[in-house]
C-alpha positions in Angstrom: 9.2 14.7 -57.7 9.5 13.7 -54.0 6.3 12.7 -52.3 4.6 15.1 -49.8 4.7 14.1 -46.2 1.6 13.1 -44.4 1.2 12.7 -40.7 -1.7 10.5 -39.4 -3.0 11.2 -35.9 -4.9 8.2 -34.7 -7.4 8.0 -31.8 -9.7 5.3 -30.4 -12.3 5.6 -33.1 -9.8 4.1 -35.7 -9.7 0.7 -33.8 -13.3 0.1 -32.7 -14.2 -1.8 -35.9 -11.3 -4.1 -35.3 -12.8 -5.3 -32.0 -10.9 -2.9 -29.7 -12.8 -1.5 -26.8 -14.0 2.1 -27.0 -13.2 4.5 -24.3 -16.6 3.8 -22.8 -16.1 0.1 -23.0 -12.9 0.4 -21.0 -15.1 1.4 -18.1 -16.6 -2.1 -18.0 -13.3 -3.8 -18.3 -11.9 -2.0 -15.2 -15.2 -2.2 -13.2 -15.3 -6.0 -13.7 -11.8 -6.4 -12.4 -12.3 -4.1 -9.4 -15.7 -5.8 -8.6 -13.6 -8.9 -7.8 -10.9 -7.1 -5.9 -12.7 -4.2 -4.1 -16.4 -4.7 -3.6 -17.9 -2.1 -1.2 -18.3 -3.6 2.3 -21.8 -2.1 2.7 -23.0 -2.7 -0.9 -21.1 -5.7 -2.4 -23.0 -5.5 -5.7 -20.9 -2.4 -6.5 -17.2 -1.6 -6.1 -14.7 1.2 -5.3 -14.1 2.2 -8.9 -17.9 2.6 -9.5 -18.2 4.6 -6.3 -15.5 7.0 -7.3 -17.1 7.3 -10.8 -20.5 8.0 -9.4 -19.1 10.6 -6.9 -17.3 12.5 -9.7 -20.3 12.3 -12.0 -22.6 13.6 -9.3 -20.2 16.5 -8.5 -19.9 17.5 -12.2 -23.7 17.4 -12.5 -24.0 20.1 -9.8 -21.0 22.3 -10.6 -20.1 21.9 -14.3 -22.1 24.1 -16.8 -24.5 21.9 -18.8 -22.8 22.5 -22.1 -19.5 21.1 -20.7 -20.9 18.1 -18.9 -19.9 14.6 -20.0 -19.6 11.3 -18.2 -16.1 10.8 -16.6 -14.0 8.4 -18.5 -11.2 6.1 -17.1 -8.4 8.7 -17.5 -10.4 11.2 -15.5 -10.9 8.6 -12.8 -7.3 7.3 -12.7 -6.0 10.9 -12.4 -8.5 11.5 -9.5 -7.3 8.4 -7.7 -3.6 9.3 -8.0 -4.3 12.9 -7.0 -6.4 11.9 -4.0 -3.7 9.5 -2.8 -1.1 12.3 -3.1 -3.1 15.0 -1.5 -3.9 12.9 1.6 -0.9 10.6 2.0 -2.0 9.3 5.4 -5.5 10.6 6.0 -7.6 13.6 5.3 -6.8 15.1 8.7 -3.0 15.0 8.2 -2.9 17.3 5.1 -2.8 21.1 5.2 -5.4 20.9 2.4 -7.9 19.7 5.0 -8.1 23.2 6.4 -9.5 24.5 3.1 -10.9 21.5 1.3 -13.4 19.1 2.8 -12.6 15.5 2.0 -15.5 13.2 1.2 -15.4 9.9 3.1 -14.8 6.9 0.9 -16.7 3.8 2.0 -14.9 0.7 3.3 -14.2 -2.2 1.0 -14.0 -5.9 1.3 -10.6 -7.0 -0.2 -11.5 -9.9 -2.6 -14.8 -10.3 -0.5 -12.8 -11.6 2.4 -11.1 -8.9 4.4 -12.8 -5.6 5.5 -10.5 -2.7 4.7 -10.4 1.1 5.1 -9.6 3.0 2.0 -6.3 4.8 2.2 -3.4 5.7 0.0 -2.3 2.0 -0.3 -5.7 0.9 -1.4 -6.0 3.8 -3.9 -2.7 2.9 -5.5 -3.6 -0.8 -5.6 -6.9 0.2 -7.2 -5.2 2.2 -9.9 -2.6 -0.5 -10.5 -5.2 -3.2 -10.9 -7.2 -1.0 -13.3 -4.2 -0.4 -15.5 -3.2 -4.1 -15.5 -6.8 -5.2 -16.4 -7.0 -2.7 -19.2 -3.7 -3.7 -20.9 -4.5 -7.4 -20.5 -7.8 -6.9 -22.3 -6.3 -4.9 -25.1 -3.6 -7.6 -25.7 -6.4 -10.2 -25.9 -8.4 -8.1 -28.3 -5.3 -7.7 -30.6 -4.7 -11.4 -30.6 -8.3 -12.1 -31.4 -8.3 -9.5 -34.2 -5.6 -11.3 -36.0 -7.9 -14.3 -36.5 -11.4 -12.6 -36.8 -10.7 -9.3 -38.5 -8.7 -10.4 -41.5 -11.0 -8.8 -44.0 -10.9 -5.5 -42.1 -7.1 -5.6 -42.0 -7.0 -6.3 -45.8 -9.2 -3.2 -46.4 -7.1 -1.0 -44.1 -3.8 -2.2 -45.7 -5.3 -1.4 -49.2 -6.2 2.1 -48.0 -2.7 2.6 -46.6 -1.1 1.4 -49.8 -3.2 3.9 -51.8 -2.1 6.7 -49.5 1.5 5.6 -49.8 1.3 5.9 -53.5 1.1 9.7 -53.1 2.6 10.4 -49.6 5.4 9.5 -47.2 3.5 8.7 -44.1 4.3 8.9 -40.4 1.8 8.0 -37.6 1.3 9.2 -34.1 -1.2 7.1 -32.2 -2.9 7.5 -28.9 -4.0 3.9 -28.9 -2.6 1.0 -27.1 -3.6 -1.6 -29.7 -1.5 -2.6 -32.7 -4.0 -2.0 -35.5 -2.1 0.9 -37.2 1.3 -0.9 -36.6 0.0 -3.9 -38.4 -1.2 -1.7 -41.3 2.3 -0.5 -41.9 4.5 -3.6 -42.1 8.1 -2.9 -41.2 7.4 0.7 -40.1 10.1 2.3 -37.8 9.0 2.2 -34.1 12.2 3.4 -32.5 12.9 -0.1 -31.0 15.7 -2.3 -32.2 14.2 -5.5 -33.7 17.2 -7.5 -32.5 17.3 -6.4 -28.9 13.9 -5.0 -28.4 15.4 -1.9 -26.8 14.4 1.7 -27.7 17.0 3.8 -29.5 16.0 7.4 -30.0 18.5 7.7 -32.8 16.3 5.4 -34.9 13.7 8.1 -34.8 15.8 11.3 -34.7 18.3 10.2 -37.3 16.1 8.2 -39.7 16.7 8.8 -43.3 13.0 9.0 -44.4 9.9 10.4 -42.9 8.0 7.1 -42.1 7.7 6.0 -38.4 5.0 5.2 -35.9 5.1 6.9 -32.4 3.0 5.3 -29.6 2.4 8.3 -27.4 0.4 6.5 -24.7 2.0 3.1 -24.8 1.5 -0.1 -26.7 0.4 -3.6 -26.2 3.9 -4.6 -27.5 5.6 -2.7 -24.7 7.1 -4.8 -21.9 9.3 -4.3 -18.9 11.3 -7.5 -18.6 13.2 -8.4 -15.4 16.9 -7.5 -15.3 19.4 -9.8 -17.0 23.1 -10.1 -17.1 23.2 -7.5 -19.9 20.5 -5.2 -18.7 20.0 -4.2 -15.1 17.2 -1.6 -15.6 14.0 -2.8 -13.9 12.1 0.0 -15.6 13.4 -0.2 -19.1 10.6 -0.5 -21.8 11.3 -3.1 -24.5 9.4 -4.1 -27.6 7.9 -7.7 -27.4 6.7 -8.6 -30.9 4.9 -11.8 -29.7 1.6 -10.9 -28.0 1.3 -14.5 -26.8 4.5 -14.2 -24.7 4.6 -13.8 -20.9 4.6 -10.1 -20.3 6.2 -8.8 -17.0 5.1 -5.1 -17.0 2.5 -5.6 -14.3 1.9 -2.4 -12.3 0.6 -4.3 -9.3 4.0 -6.0 -8.8 6.2 -2.9 -9.1 7.0 0.0 -7.0 5.5 3.4 -7.9 7.4 6.3 -9.4 7.1 9.9 -8.1 5.9 12.6 -10.5 7.2 16.1 -10.3 3.8 17.3 -9.2 4.0 15.0 -6.1 1.8 12.1 -7.2 3.0 8.5 -7.3 2.2 6.7 -10.5 2.5 3.0 -11.2 5.5 1.7 -13.0 3.9 0.2 -16.1 4.3 0.0 -19.9 0.5 0.4 -20.2 -1.6 3.5 -21.0 0.2 6.7 -20.0 1.7 5.2 -16.8 5.2 4.7 -18.0 5.6 8.4 -18.9 
């Protein structure tokens, strides 16, 4: 009798015990990076990311019903940053939205504690890019560390997976950027050609069995290598199996890409930004 099919949907909680940062911990990762890059000019002990976070939190406290309130997380804040830059591409006075929506002034910053700077679209895009780069760099480091420090946990997870596979054909969809679930299923189909590192949708759509893993929000193994003689696509996402390699996906060093809704998003293989 053929095995039943099982689809595992994996979120951040599945990786915390393997040393991966929780959604709340990502806040500290980003804030630490932005504290170096964009401290506030009038209050250098805090930074532009924390200011936006506090402003959104205060707004929600006043206008969101109590049963729906929660602290804003990094995805809320990144969306806010992108939307703000798109709504006011030059300044609050230049957009027709200014006639109906009052823009809140964002305080000036001190770029790397050296250069006073007004906050405009360029600063907001750079803020988001630096946040994304800091986040994916931290996740890669955590994955490398887990290989050495979480061997017992991986052994337990692989034993659990093996027990499930005795009864089910398993496919995985993961919202996580880490490689915990990927390592738990050695040899599982990712859609990327192991020989070239390039994605081939036929490997997923035409696969003979059910088993595969889909990284819906990106992966620490995703990279965007520079063009070569055989590949000229600057934005092509490839699979890099070696997390110790030199990755080139940095959002800060690439041009933005325009979304259908009008917002510019960083070109990156990191969380959600390459979509």
